[in-house]
ROVOKE-418855 format. One record per residue (C-alpha): residue number from 0; x, y, z. Coordinates in nm, 3 decimals, decimal comma. Example, Ala and Ser with C-alpha at 12.3 -4.5 7.8 and 13.67 -1.06 7.14 Angstrom:
BEGIN
    n        X        Y        Z
    0    1,230   -0,450    0,780
    1    1,367   -0,106    0,714
END
This chain:
BEGIN
    n        X        Y        Z
    0    0,684   -5,850    0,311
    1    0,725   -5,785   -0,056
    2    0,336   -5,694   -0,066
    3    0,385   -5,459    0,237
    4    0,686   -5,279    0,079
    5    0,509   -5,247   -0,249
    6    0,210   -5,110   -0,070
    7    0,437   -4,850    0,131
    8    0,589   -4,746   -0,196
    9    0,240   -4,714   -0,351
   10    0,113   -4,486   -0,051
   11    0,442   -4,282   -0,078
   12    0,389   -4,215   -0,433
   13    0,022   -4,130   -0,390
   14    0,132   -3,883   -0,114
   15    0,378   -3,719   -0,344
   16    0,130   -3,691   -0,621
   17   -0,127   -3,527   -0,395
   18    0,142   -3,279   -0,256
   19    0,217   -3,202   -0,621
   20   -0,146   -3,144   -0,703
   21   -0,173   -2,905   -0,404
   22    0,124   -2,718   -0,518
   23   -0,030   -2,681   -0,849
   24   -0,353   -2,563   -0,717
   25   -0,175   -2,312   -0,503
   26    0,055   -2,173   -0,786
   27   -0,226   -1,967   -0,921
   28   -0,369   -1,811   -0,617
   29   -0,270   -1,629   -0,300
   30   -0,238   -1,808    0,019
   31   -0,162   -1,728    0,396
   32    0,069   -2,023    0,411
   33    0,242   -1,993    0,050
   34    0,604   -2,006    0,188
   35    0,534   -2,253    0,468
   36    0,755   -2,520    0,298
   37    0,985   -2,320    0,071
   38    1,086   -2,035    0,311
   39    0,927   -2,074    0,662
   40    1,116   -1,778    0,813
   41    1,023   -1,526    0,543
   42    0,764   -1,347    0,753
   43    0,972   -1,357    1,065
   44    1,280   -1,197    0,874
   45    1,062   -0,907    0,753
   46    0,915   -0,858    1,095
   47    1,254   -0,835    1,258
   48    1,384   -0,588    1,016
   49    1,075   -0,363    1,026
   50    1,073   -0,371    1,406
   51    1,426   -0,267    1,420
   52    1,378    0,006    1,150
   53    1,065    0,163    1,290
   54    1,236    0,222    1,632
   55    1,442    0,493    1,455
   56    1,195    0,588    1,202
   57    0,837    0,588    1,338
   58    0,694    0,740    1,005
   59    0,801    0,412    0,808
   60    0,442    0,280    0,824
   61    0,304    0,566    0,648
   62    0,583    0,557    0,382
   63    0,544    0,169    0,303
   64    0,163    0,152    0,293
   65    0,173    0,448    0,054
   66    0,434    0,274   -0,152
   67    0,227   -0,055   -0,160
   68   -0,076    0,154   -0,256
   69    0,114    0,316   -0,548
   70    0,246   -0,013   -0,655
   71   -0,087   -0,197   -0,665
   72   -0,265    0,079   -0,862
   73   -0,039    0,058   -1,135
   74    0,011   -0,286   -1,318
   75   -0,136   -0,442   -1,003
   76    0,067   -0,554   -0,695
   77    0,377   -0,675   -0,889
   78    0,647   -0,471   -0,728
   79    0,691   -0,254   -1,051
   80    0,730    0,058   -0,838
   81    1,050   -0,080   -0,692
   82    1,233   -0,107   -1,038
   83    1,482    0,165   -1,132
   84    1,505    0,335   -1,471
   85    1,705    0,130   -1,730
   86    1,830    0,303   -2,041
   87    1,549    0,504   -2,199
   88    1,262    0,327   -2,006
   89    1,161    0,574   -1,728
   90    1,044    0,382   -1,432
   91    0,742    0,445   -1,221
   92    0,915    0,553   -0,928
   93    1,043    0,875   -1,097
   94    0,686    0,979   -1,203
   95    0,578    1,282   -1,045
   96    0,320    1,118   -0,811
   97    0,585    0,876   -0,688
   98    0,884    1,115   -0,661
   99    0,817    1,159   -0,302
  100    0,803    0,790   -0,213
  101    1,091    0,656    0,028
  102    1,161    0,349    0,213
  103    1,315    0,159   -0,093
  104    1,642    0,095    0,123
  105    1,421   -0,102    0,381
  106    1,291   -0,313    0,100
  107    1,644   -0,371   -0,027
  108    1,770   -0,481    0,320
  109    1,479   -0,721    0,370
  110    1,532   -0,864    0,023
  111    1,903   -0,908    0,090
  112    1,841   -1,105    0,415
  113    1,563   -1,322    0,259
  114    1,780   -1,406   -0,023
  115    2,052   -1,534    0,216
  116    1,794   -1,774    0,382
  117    1,585   -1,876    0,061
  118    1,740   -1,775   -0,270
  119    1,488   -1,699   -0,551
  120    1,191   -1,793   -0,366
  121    1,013   -1,483   -0,207
  122    0,902   -1,216   -0,441
  123    0,957   -0,843   -0,396
  124    0,586   -0,787   -0,420
  125    0,521   -1,009   -0,126
  126    0,807   -0,855    0,065
  127    0,641   -0,494    0,014
  128    0,291   -0,627    0,129
  129    0,438   -0,778    0,436
  130    0,670   -0,477    0,505
  131    0,396   -0,234    0,476
  132    0,160   -0,442    0,716
  133    0,436   -0,481    0,973
  134    0,540   -0,121    0,971
  135    0,182    0,010    1,018
  136    0,135   -0,257    1,295
  137    0,466   -0,193    1,470
  138    0,314    0,021    1,749
  139    0,065   -0,251    1,824
  140    0,119   -0,594    1,988
  141   -0,008   -0,778    1,685
  142   -0,049   -0,772    1,303
  143   -0,341   -0,551    1,219
  144   -0,416   -0,770    0,912
  145   -0,306   -1,100    0,754
  146   -0,133   -1,096    0,427
  147   -0,192   -1,344    0,162
  148    0,118   -1,444   -0,030
  149    0,224   -1,587   -0,374
  150    0,253   -1,275   -0,576
  151    0,524   -1,275   -0,849
  152    0,721   -0,969   -0,968
  153    0,647   -0,771   -1,285
  154    0,898   -0,707   -1,536
  155    0,782   -0,382   -1,675
  156    0,785   -0,035   -1,506
  157    0,684    0,278   -1,693
  158    0,641    0,627   -1,559
  159    0,376    0,704   -1,811
  160    0,144    0,443   -1,672
  161    0,106    0,616   -1,338
  162   -0,129    0,869   -1,549
  163   -0,485    0,778   -1,493
  164   -0,399    0,488   -1,254
  165   -0,291    0,667   -0,932
  166   -0,570    0,865   -0,751
  167   -0,484    1,236   -0,762
  168   -0,514    1,457   -0,436
  169   -0,709    1,696   -0,660
  170   -0,967    1,442   -0,770
  171   -1,343    1,476   -0,714
  172   -1,556    1,189   -0,588
  173   -1,682    1,078   -0,944
  174   -1,318    1,054   -1,052
  175   -1,201    0,855   -0,759
  176   -1,500    0,604   -0,743
  177   -1,434    0,544   -1,117
  178   -1,071    0,462   -1,070
  179   -1,147    0,266   -0,772
  180   -1,404    0,061   -0,960
  181   -1,167   -0,019   -1,238
  182   -0,954   -0,175   -0,981
  183   -1,204   -0,395   -0,836
  184   -1,276   -0,165   -0,544
  185   -1,582   -0,004   -0,422
  186   -1,689    0,306   -0,235
  187   -1,641    0,144    0,097
  188   -1,283    0,050    0,008
  189   -1,241    0,413   -0,118
  190   -1,328    0,545    0,229
  191   -1,160    0,289    0,434
  192   -0,840    0,291    0,238
  193   -0,841    0,693    0,251
  194   -0,817    0,628    0,618
  195   -0,434    0,553    0,582
  196   -0,414    0,934    0,547
  197   -0,432    0,917    0,933
  198   -0,066    0,863    0,916
  199    0,211    1,058    0,724
  200    0,285    1,410    0,584
  201    0,209    1,578    0,239
  202    0,398    1,835    0,049
  203    0,243    2,165    0,026
  204    0,211    2,149   -0,342
  205   -0,055    1,865   -0,305
  206   -0,294    2,090   -0,140
  207   -0,189    2,455   -0,166
  208   -0,425    2,517   -0,439
  209   -0,704    2,510   -0,176
  210   -0,546    2,793    0,013
  211   -0,492    3,067   -0,228
  212   -0,728    3,190   -0,483
  213   -0,934    2,901   -0,501
  214   -1,223    3,046   -0,671
  215   -1,026    3,331   -0,823
  216   -1,128    3,578   -0,569
  217   -0,809    3,532   -0,343
  218   -0,991    3,309   -0,114
  219   -0,947    2,957    0,021
  220   -1,148    2,656   -0,059
  221   -1,485    2,703    0,124
  222   -1,509    2,334    0,196
  223   -1,200    2,371    0,421
  224   -1,223    2,499    0,769
  225   -1,132    2,876    0,777
  226   -0,926    2,858    1,087
  227   -0,746    2,539    0,971
  228   -0,678    2,698    0,610
  229   -0,531    3,015    0,790
  230   -0,290    2,771    0,991
  231   -0,187    2,596    0,663
  232   -0,113    2,926    0,500
  233    0,151    3,002    0,777
  234    0,312    2,659    0,710
  235    0,292    2,678    0,321
  236    0,388    2,998    0,168
  237    0,271    3,069   -0,190
  238    0,426    2,958   -0,418
  239    0,460    2,617   -0,248
  240    0,793    2,498   -0,153
  241    0,890    2,124   -0,246
  242    1,076    2,093    0,089
  243    0,785    2,168    0,331
  244    0,545    1,912    0,451
  245    0,242    1,917    0,675
  246    0,079    1,625    0,862
  247   -0,212    1,479    0,671
  248   -0,390    1,416    1,018
  249   -0,317    1,722    1,256
  250   -0,143    1,620    1,580
  251   -0,216    1,253    1,501
  252    0,016    1,161    1,192
  253    0,208    0,873    1,383
  254   -0,108    0,734    1,508
  255   -0,280    0,457    1,304
  256   -0,661    0,503    1,411
  257   -0,977    0,646    1,294
  258   -0,891    1,005    1,386
  259   -0,880    1,081    1,013
  260   -1,258    1,065    1,016
  261   -1,290    1,319    1,292
  262   -1,086    1,580    1,106
  263   -1,272    1,486    0,784
  264   -1,605    1,573    0,940
  265   -1,449    1,890    1,097
  266   -1,373    1,996    0,731
  267   -0,998    1,940    0,793
  268   -0,922    1,702    0,528
  269   -0,595    1,817    0,363
  270   -0,664    1,723   -0,015
  271   -0,949    1,798   -0,232
  272   -0,988    1,405   -0,264
  273   -1,047    1,402    0,121
  274   -1,312    1,650    0,117
  275   -1,468    1,475   -0,191
  276   -1,561    1,195    0,054
  277   -1,824    1,410    0,201
  278   -1,980    1,505   -0,128
  279   -2,140    1,170   -0,190
  280   -2,434    1,043    0,025
  281   -2,290    0,680    0,061
  282   -1,939    0,767    0,133
  283   -2,045    1,033    0,366
  284   -2,236    0,771    0,577
  285   -1,931    0,541    0,572
  286   -1,725    0,839    0,692
  287   -1,968    0,895    0,980
  288   -1,986    0,533    1,072
  289   -1,599    0,498    1,078
  290   -1,574    0,822    1,290
  291   -1,816    0,691    1,546
  292   -1,658    0,355    1,609
  293   -1,282    0,323    1,645
  294   -1,316   -0,045    1,667
  295   -1,474   -0,095    1,342
  296   -1,206    0,099    1,142
  297   -0,930   -0,186    1,198
  298   -1,137   -0,486    1,061
  299   -1,273   -0,264    0,779
  300   -0,912   -0,168    0,689
  301   -0,805   -0,526    0,714
  302   -1,057   -0,632    0,463
  303   -1,007   -0,357    0,205
  304   -0,632   -0,363    0,220
  305   -0,655   -0,743    0,149
  306   -0,863   -0,662   -0,154
  307   -0,611   -0,395   -0,267
  308   -0,328   -0,634   -0,228
  309   -0,483   -0,870   -0,462
  310   -0,528   -0,624   -0,766
  311   -0,415   -0,780   -1,072
  312   -0,156   -1,002   -0,892
  313    0,085   -1,220   -1,098
  314    0,089   -1,580   -0,988
  315    0,200   -1,920   -1,098
  316    0,441   -1,886   -1,381
  317    0,369   -1,534   -1,475
  318    0,627   -1,262   -1,401
  319    0,948   -1,375   -1,202
  320    1,118   -1,386   -0,853
  321    1,373   -1,101   -0,869
  322    1,701   -1,155   -0,676
  323    1,726   -0,770   -0,648
  324    1,416   -0,560   -0,612
  325    1,546   -0,270   -0,826
  326    1,629   -0,462   -1,157
  327    1,451   -0,732   -1,364
  328    1,666   -1,063   -1,362
  329    1,887   -1,102   -1,659
END
């Protein structure tokens, strides 16, 4: 009996050791089951709140996927875009490219609910990644992509770091691909992730330079469909008003699909950066391929958004798990 008891204790110790080894191995990388033991309801909590909020705000998907994009391209996917300004340290969210971001209140609500269930376990960076996925997926019967988890939250947020890290709507192809390459993304990711412009709206100031005196002759950008340019001029007077917005994908701004590539080939891409995708042979081919096959867009987006969601992530003991997504823990 003593031998059996000793053997059982030995097996138990070995099992616990192996669990510890697994935890250490998972600590430095992302995993689809990261919170399986520590906060098993985390994903369900996010899903329930997002489903509720998208019913009254169907544009939430566009808002949150944009927020995740802006977060990941500055300091990596560390939820630094969620931090508020503290003292003289001006945060990312008040930088001009981020001044139109919205949906922070939704992230706050999710964080509050998760903290009640699992205090100091789930990062704000993971919450943002899940919320963006679930908000875009809300009109569908299933998630459009899987989200790997295990990110930790950054402790620095500087408005000055948005310069040169966030793609500009005025950027040409060379500038865009150089920036994406620096983030570990390629030309396919550039074209596929630009497809998120199929949902959401844009302020007139982000594209009005294409409508008025583009070449110094009082004309519109020749790469923009003339009829579309005229329609945009009627919506966006000169100078541009910060209160007026326009659908990025005309007539389809609430539908996440491949329609963006249709309008792109019709020369109705809203931004200079949209039109730029047609100026490179490789990106033009990708645009055409995605336009021809609606079914190919969804798996392509799933693959590219997974890559984006892993940019410069903090894992293991790096960073922290914030209790409030707006402030670094004391």
